[in-house]
Steps between C-alpha positions, in 0.01 A plus 500: 500500500717810545439595138124477553529704820670775299248488219201497735652709776258567784503828688681386815770309313506243778485202265790621286714579804430154645600334174817708484611335823547187290568652154782731391360820345783488246441146378453498122229339295536528125766763562277716720486559875193566713574874479503484122169314518348764728593771250352304209182449704483874577487421871673776704396346832671171418808684373525698824462183707773329300735795533433511873592133515836569340433438131790613282381820329787484250453134398484486118263281306689196374407536135617248242621778270766751592243755606531586866239695690427552867193565716539877458488458121195275515309740726590797280412318177161390636420832669491353851581825682407372848735203466763726347471725806551202731806391302653849516421530870688173556805644328491352152721667242270720285773525237567129449492399136337233293701295256446768234617780726157638586433635847163480672445867417552428130244219517253739664564746219453236232174367647368835624491420873454845655457390864805278476707788363403701806605217733838459332572872495413512869749216553778691325507325163773634273336681207835555329557130423477366145437146379699296250342701217611829657145597596413666831168453676369826354602407146339157546180680603524718190537190281183366661322832440475556872746782561235734644372233737850410612584863563183554701583201718852624574382857556227383738767334711716812493216737591395283793854513634524122486760479222808363667845643445694268277869488416444490125745290306507780241393831654559680168236279338228547760422717798168573665535876462593473130209262445249731673635802311463323166145399588414853611372391840548799730347317796749216472785748480380678812497167682853423381663833576439467874721191502865527595610234248381694194754685285288750310782579255612145416572478127456203271747372242421787262528759775127559535380595846140473627435871454625480139263213433207691650586800281545291186169320549310821581408400856467844658370391841776242536754758392370734771531233769855418395641852476339611824628176650857598420558361149770681304331640188835617364658153498607392148474158336757353262343686208543829684127540564361634826152489647472875440578451130264204467219709651529744209442220250184383673151586384440608860796739509295786649391281791858389560610865493245586766641227724854625441401857582337388824810296582729796437291727720494245781847347485720726288660480157481182296798421278421557133166671566469870424223581745472874437505447124225242533284723720551796264410299192189362670392844620503390864512845659509383862778253433703763315459732801614232744796377296622852424479596866703191589789614288454317171699675226251690285752529217625140496486336156365148466652232276339669196631844593168645616457706816179486706398839360541379142273202567237710676502751213482227237195348669334838555504505881514877545459503879777244538720724286424789736597295805825380343592852392421630848741235633776626272460298179677662205310552177802534273642150557533297179509127432834367381382348173218700346555825684142500628391739774191518718368773268563309177336186641191691612470665159561180308218327687258793489497558876416871500447543874828331589671700226370818661639402840844432354494822297409699811804362682733556205368855475545559874860382486565715191376828648623442856849401385504781248709526188671724252271677251524780248275790594358729234433868566244743365282221361781381277631834378821480704777243502449189720740446790567215737331470837452238770127446541328320790194494720577611856402211727124478556448877485370506144763755400692467172853642531781580260679765706509681834298812422125513560440532126673164453285327765149468363175317560359352182140528391546269206765305311503333161731345245588726209506877459236768482394649166705808567808290578458293184465816293808656657716188459382395157783679327750342742377154398438379856135589555416132536824381657463168690495545878323836491243579770349815645353609832261781584526637853224615731610854409438430131868486414602253226833316489638254247758231570670231294610188689732218400336174397241629258123513533480192725701679768312824432179314577651388832587861584148614421343214695732549796445876518124456478486225764730683742305824464166325553632313805632820660174678426297218656708527819458878508869569446415731210195708425 
């Protein structure tokens, strides 16, 4: 009669409870108890009544073969999530194993029981366990072509906050935060990071941390949640890789860079990330301003030997070049290997505007610092003699001595000599000497100079003199 009362359980359960006064709920028939029968009959009401009456929730089915399984396995296998919930609420072991080493969670994964996965995760089932074949619940789901469904079920439990903390038997094999990072579920990560039991930097057997996994898989939003949640992006795995390095290999590297820039601005330097270099290369003018003002070294070389100015020039970001130069960036710095400079990189890549900015600074430094030149007299008729030539501050005055005649304001400047100079020096063989340039003053006086470094440096002198004169004139310092 008790078996019939289970199979045809009525809503009040009065009949079954009355029969249980005279019938043990754990008595076996064909190896099964009344609780086993309730699960097979898909009757959660009867199962709850039996559990309330003291039925053994761990009693295995007495099978003839050496294949042991318990109520929790039956409920999981058959997808009876309500009964499974009752079993877990009564304290059954969610990690008990069948004769083949499967847990209830593995059975859910094999038979695609989403609701049952949720119940078991809520109950603290250990997702790091493996069966006799070495397969975890997730790998069992993958074998059943149900990995996505399994992941959704686990993530749903995490996002709802119901996923219980579990003392994993192998924390390096599974952790909630690593799982959510690999799935790219930013919402689940946000739910996890508020919990005190979560170690955001826990590494697996290969040294991977959650933020490395997010970077490797290209999950930008998850990466953002992790780094702003305190994850160490500079942590290295056993192969020497960091999250910062893995970001560069991603097809979403620009998005990762944006996150890293925001992180640097909000929380300070990130190990292994060259924030100012990144901002300069991207042409992020505001970010370059902010980082420079916060003391980032404008002349620091990255792992490839490039300074921020070199990268800005190479990419053609002229305004960024101006900002960096205004903050003290040097234009004459060279890379260790190829000897590249900001100027050579701008020229090589056809970035004319950036090239002009760099040339202007090189010219300014040349004329303001001054240098030794040979000055010709009488349009080349006399013998050249050494002088120290320089522009005087921002006054627009070119000086090579103390007398008024040696302090002039230039009307024009150009590389090379005048026709008269070339005629006068032709016999001397230096009419076209490299480094020759001439200036014409506002009083129509012409002077010729020869600088060291050839025509390239002569061009800097001409450019610097012209720019300084124009700037002083614009300010009204000269008329």
